[in-house]
C-alpha positions as CSV (number, residue, x, y, z in Angstrom):
1,M,-45.1,38.4,-36.4
2,P,-48.3,38.9,-38.5
3,S,-50.7,41.6,-37.3
4,V,-53.8,40.6,-35.1
5,A,-55.9,41.1,-38.1
6,D,-53.9,38.7,-40.3
7,L,-53.9,36.1,-37.6
8,L,-57.6,36.2,-37.3
9,T,-57.8,35.0,-40.9
10,K,-56.2,31.8,-39.8
11,S,-58.3,29.0,-38.5
12,I,-58.4,28.1,-34.6
13,P,-56.4,24.9,-35.0
14,E,-53.6,27.0,-36.9
15,L,-53.7,29.6,-33.9
16,K,-53.6,26.8,-31.5
17,N,-50.5,25.4,-33.1
18,I,-48.8,28.6,-33.1
19,F,-49.5,29.9,-29.7
20,I,-50.0,26.7,-27.6
21,D,-48.3,23.9,-29.3
22,R,-45.1,26.0,-30.5
23,R,-45.4,28.5,-27.8
24,R,-44.7,31.6,-29.8
25,R,-45.0,35.1,-28.5
26,V,-48.6,36.3,-28.3
27,P,-49.0,39.7,-29.9
28,Q,-50.8,42.4,-27.9
29,G,-54.5,42.4,-28.6
30,L,-54.8,38.8,-29.8
31,V,-56.3,37.4,-26.7
32,E,-58.9,40.2,-26.5
33,A,-59.9,39.6,-30.2
34,L,-60.4,36.0,-29.7
35,E,-62.7,36.6,-26.8
36,N,-64.7,38.7,-29.1
37,D,-64.4,36.2,-31.9
38,S,-67.7,34.3,-32.8
39,R,-66.0,31.1,-34.1
40,H,-66.2,27.8,-32.3
41,G,-63.2,27.4,-30.0
42,A,-62.0,31.0,-30.1
43,H,-63.0,31.6,-26.4
44,Q,-61.3,28.3,-25.4
45,L,-58.1,29.4,-27.2
46,A,-58.0,32.7,-25.4
47,K,-58.6,31.0,-22.1
48,R,-55.6,28.6,-22.7
49,I,-53.3,31.5,-24.0
50,R,-54.2,33.3,-20.6
51,E,-53.5,30.0,-18.7
52,R,-50.2,29.7,-20.5
53,R,-49.3,33.3,-19.6
54,R,-50.0,32.5,-15.9
55,S,-47.9,29.4,-16.2
56,N,-45.1,31.3,-17.8
57,R,-45.2,34.0,-15.0
58,A,-45.3,31.4,-12.1
59,E,-42.2,29.3,-13.9
60,G,-40.4,32.8,-14.1
61,Q,-40.9,33.4,-10.5
62,R,-39.9,29.8,-9.5
63,L,-36.7,29.9,-11.6
64,H,-35.7,33.4,-10.1
65,S,-36.4,31.9,-6.7
66,L,-34.2,29.0,-7.6
67,L,-31.4,31.5,-8.1
68,R,-31.5,33.2,-4.7
69,F,-28.4,31.7,-3.3
70,E,-26.5,32.4,-6.4
71,I,-27.8,35.9,-6.7
72,E,-26.6,36.5,-3.2
73,L,-23.2,35.2,-4.0
74,W,-23.0,37.2,-7.3
75,N,-23.9,40.5,-5.3
76,D,-21.0,39.5,-3.0
77,G,-18.8,39.4,-5.8
78,Y,-18.4,35.9,-6.7
79,T,-18.5,35.1,-10.4
80,L,-18.0,31.4,-10.9
81,I,-20.4,29.3,-8.7
82,A,-20.4,25.5,-8.9
83,G,-23.2,23.3,-8.1
84,V,-22.3,19.8,-6.9
85,D,-24.6,16.8,-6.1
86,E,-24.6,13.1,-6.2
87,A,-27.0,10.5,-7.4
88,G,-27.2,6.8,-6.3
89,M,-26.7,6.6,-2.6
90,A,-29.5,4.1,-1.9
91,P,-29.0,1.6,-4.6
92,L,-28.1,-2.0,-3.8
93,A,-25.6,-2.0,-6.9
94,G,-23.5,0.2,-9.1
95,P,-21.4,3.3,-8.3
96,V,-22.3,6.6,-6.6
97,V,-22.1,9.4,-9.2
98,A,-21.6,13.0,-8.6
99,G,-22.2,16.0,-10.9
100,A,-20.6,19.5,-10.9
101,V,-21.5,22.3,-13.0
102,I,-21.0,26.2,-13.3
103,L,-24.1,27.8,-14.9
104,P,-23.7,31.3,-16.5
105,Q,-25.0,34.1,-14.4
106,H,-28.7,34.5,-14.3
107,Y,-29.2,31.3,-16.3
108,K,-32.8,29.9,-16.4
109,L,-33.8,26.8,-17.8
110,R,-37.7,26.1,-18.0
111,G,-38.4,23.0,-15.9
112,L,-34.9,23.0,-14.1
113,N,-35.6,21.2,-10.8
114,D,-34.2,18.4,-8.5
115,S,-33.6,15.5,-10.9
116,K,-35.9,13.3,-8.5
117,K,-38.7,15.4,-9.5
118,I,-38.4,15.0,-13.0
119,L,-39.9,11.5,-13.3
120,D,-39.6,11.3,-17.3
121,A,-36.2,10.0,-18.1
122,E,-36.4,11.5,-21.7
123,I,-36.9,15.0,-20.4
124,R,-33.9,14.3,-17.8
125,E,-31.8,13.6,-20.8
126,Q,-32.9,16.6,-22.8
127,M,-32.3,18.9,-19.8
128,A,-29.0,17.3,-19.3
129,H,-28.1,17.9,-23.0
130,I,-29.2,21.6,-22.7
131,I,-27.1,22.2,-19.4
132,K,-23.9,20.7,-20.7
133,R,-24.3,22.8,-24.0
134,D,-24.9,26.1,-22.0
135,A,-22.6,25.6,-19.0
136,I,-19.5,27.6,-18.5
137,C,-18.2,23.9,-17.6
138,W,-19.4,20.7,-16.1
139,S,-18.1,17.3,-14.9
140,F,-19.0,14.1,-13.1
141,G,-17.1,11.9,-10.7
142,F,-17.6,8.2,-9.8
143,A,-17.0,6.4,-6.5
144,E,-17.1,2.6,-7.4
145,V,-18.6,-0.2,-5.6
146,E,-15.3,-1.5,-3.9
147,E,-14.7,2.0,-2.6
148,I,-18.3,2.2,-1.1
149,D,-17.6,-0.9,0.5
150,Q,-14.3,0.0,1.9
151,I,-14.9,3.5,3.1
152,N,-18.9,3.5,3.6
153,I,-21.5,5.1,1.2
154,Y,-21.4,8.4,3.0
155,H,-17.8,8.8,2.4
156,A,-18.1,7.4,-1.0
157,G,-20.6,10.0,-1.8
158,L,-18.3,12.7,-0.7
159,L,-15.4,11.2,-2.9
160,A,-17.7,11.2,-5.9
161,M,-18.3,14.9,-5.3
162,Q,-14.7,15.7,-4.7
163,R,-13.9,14.0,-8.1
164,A,-16.6,15.8,-9.8
165,F,-15.4,19.1,-8.4
166,Q,-11.7,18.4,-9.4
167,G,-13.0,17.5,-13.0
168,L,-14.0,21.1,-13.6
169,S,-12.1,22.8,-16.4
170,C,-12.2,26.2,-14.4
171,L,-11.9,26.8,-10.6
172,P,-15.0,28.1,-9.1
173,D,-15.1,31.1,-6.7
174,F,-17.7,29.4,-4.5
175,V,-19.3,25.9,-4.3
176,L,-22.9,25.1,-3.4
177,V,-23.3,21.7,-2.3
178,D,-26.4,19.3,-1.7
179,A,-26.6,19.0,2.2
180,R,-22.9,18.4,2.8
181,R,-19.3,19.9,2.3
182,I,-16.7,18.4,0.1
183,P,-13.5,17.4,1.7
184,N,-10.4,19.2,0.8
185,C,-12.1,21.7,-1.4
186,P,-10.1,24.8,-2.1
187,A,-12.8,27.0,-2.8
188,P,-15.3,28.4,-0.1
189,Q,-18.5,26.4,0.0
190,R,-21.9,26.0,1.6
191,G,-23.9,22.9,2.2
192,I,-27.8,23.6,1.5
193,I,-30.2,20.9,2.9
194,R,-32.6,20.0,-0.1
195,G,-30.1,22.1,-2.1
196,D,-31.3,20.4,-5.3
197,A,-34.6,21.7,-5.0
198,L,-33.4,25.2,-3.8
199,S,-30.4,26.1,-6.0
200,A,-30.5,26.3,-9.7
201,S,-26.7,25.2,-9.9
202,I,-27.1,22.0,-7.4
203,A,-30.4,21.1,-9.5
204,A,-28.4,21.3,-12.7
205,A,-25.6,19.3,-11.1
206,S,-28.2,16.8,-9.8
207,I,-29.4,16.2,-13.4
208,I,-25.9,15.6,-14.6
209,A,-25.2,13.0,-11.8
210,K,-28.6,11.2,-12.4
211,T,-28.4,11.0,-16.2
212,T,-24.8,10.0,-15.9
213,R,-25.4,7.1,-13.6
214,D,-28.6,5.9,-15.5
215,A,-26.5,5.7,-18.7
216,H,-23.8,3.7,-16.6
217,M,-26.6,1.4,-15.3
218,M,-27.8,0.8,-18.8
219,E,-24.4,-0.4,-19.7
220,L,-24.3,-2.8,-16.7
221,D,-27.6,-4.2,-17.8
222,R,-26.3,-5.2,-21.1
223,M,-23.4,-6.9,-19.2
224,Y,-25.6,-8.8,-16.6
225,A,-28.8,-9.8,-18.1
226,G,-31.8,-10.9,-15.8
227,Y,-31.4,-8.4,-13.2
228,G,-33.4,-5.5,-14.5
229,F,-30.8,-2.9,-14.1
230,A,-32.1,-0.8,-17.1
231,S,-35.4,-0.4,-15.1
232,H,-34.6,0.0,-11.5
233,K,-31.0,1.3,-12.1
234,G,-29.9,-0.9,-8.9
235,Y,-32.4,0.5,-6.3
236,P,-34.0,-1.9,-4.0
237,T,-37.3,-2.4,-6.0
238,P,-39.2,-5.7,-5.5
239,E,-38.0,-6.7,-8.9
240,H,-34.4,-6.2,-8.0
241,C,-34.7,-7.8,-4.6
242,R,-36.3,-10.8,-6.3
243,A,-33.4,-11.3,-8.9
244,L,-31.0,-10.7,-6.2
245,K,-32.4,-13.6,-4.2
246,E,-32.9,-15.9,-7.1
247,L,-29.6,-15.1,-9.1
248,G,-27.4,-14.2,-6.4
249,A,-25.0,-11.2,-5.8
250,L,-22.8,-9.8,-8.6
251,P,-19.5,-7.9,-8.3
252,I,-21.4,-4.6,-8.7
253,H,-23.6,-5.4,-5.6
254,R,-22.7,-3.5,-2.5
255,R,-21.6,-5.9,0.0
256,S,-21.8,-3.4,2.8
257,F,-25.5,-3.1,2.3
258,A,-27.7,-5.4,4.5
259,R,-30.0,-6.8,1.7
260,V,-26.9,-7.9,-0.3
261,R,-25.2,-9.2,2.9
262,E,-28.4,-11.1,3.7
263,V,-28.1,-12.9,0.3
264,L,-24.5,-13.6,0.8
265,G,-25.1,-15.0,4.4
266,L,-23.1,-12.2,5.9
267,D,-24.2,-10.3,9.0
268,P,-25.8,-7.0,8.2
269,I,-23.5,-3.9,9.0
270,Q,-25.8,-1.3,7.4
271,N,-26.1,0.7,10.8
272,E,-22.3,1.1,11.0
273,L,-22.1,2.9,7.5
274,F,-22.6,6.2,9.1
275,T,-20.3,7.7,11.7
276,D,-22.9,10.1,12.9
277,S,-26.6,10.2,12.5
278,N,-26.4,13.9,11.8
279,D,-24.3,13.0,8.7
280,L,-27.1,11.1,7.0
281,P,-27.6,12.8,3.5
282,A,-31.1,13.9,2.4
283,E,-30.9,11.3,-0.5
284,T,-31.2,8.4,2.0
285,N,-35.0,8.8,1.3
286,E,-34.2,7.7,-2.3
287,A,-35.0,4.1,-1.7
288,E,-38.5,4.8,-0.1
289,E,-39.3,7.0,-3.1
290,V,-38.2,4.4,-5.7
291,L,-40.0,1.6,-3.7
292,V,-43.1,3.6,-4.0
293,A,-42.7,4.5,-7.6
294,H,-42.2,1.0,-8.6
295,S,-44.7,-0.8,-6.3
296,P,-47.5,-2.8,-8.3
């Protein structure tokens, strides 16, 4: 890194490109030098660098907090901690997909969060690529529409998570799961309500699950034109509900869901899908979130 004196020979736009756009490390004394610089924009650049530092500190603290469950387990002697989460509980069409991932100890990825809070699909894809590259191992599992209709959506979600766990190339010492517990899991586990926003491992699994399912729905969009699966991914948006009424139900529509049964002229059974109201997964609010996001 050039000295502060050398850096001050550069223009303010050049310095902005280095320290704001490219986020390079800021050498000691540069901010103070910019605050004493008489050039137009120097003071504003110094302010932006200070804001970037505050943002970095806040993000570092957030990511450390996101590891609190993992840190507790590492301190207890567990080494390989898996996070497991699913995506696609609320859609009217397509499978439930679960992700499972074991991250390296003390792994921090800027921006890592619950996949539902990462609204930009391209950013989600980039993060999924980084997670898969950096993870000790990762996997995903599907529960198909026929299974959803046969065993109900709640148990299909558990089945997808079980398959994702079984797909891991190494056996975890401990498993952190979003809101639930995986049946027949050979490793000790803990269900964390809203775990995708509280645990780095579960958040990473949620991103793998979400991006894997979205890619699958893009494939289904090419198979079934006119329904808009590429945009709504099977969720009950106004666009999807209109297409369902106008074009009818497809083989990939969940016949155990009330809106689909209505189109088929069948009695609704949605209330029977969960054996216990306490078993309702946190993701059952996905439909409301997506409807808001897609409302005109």
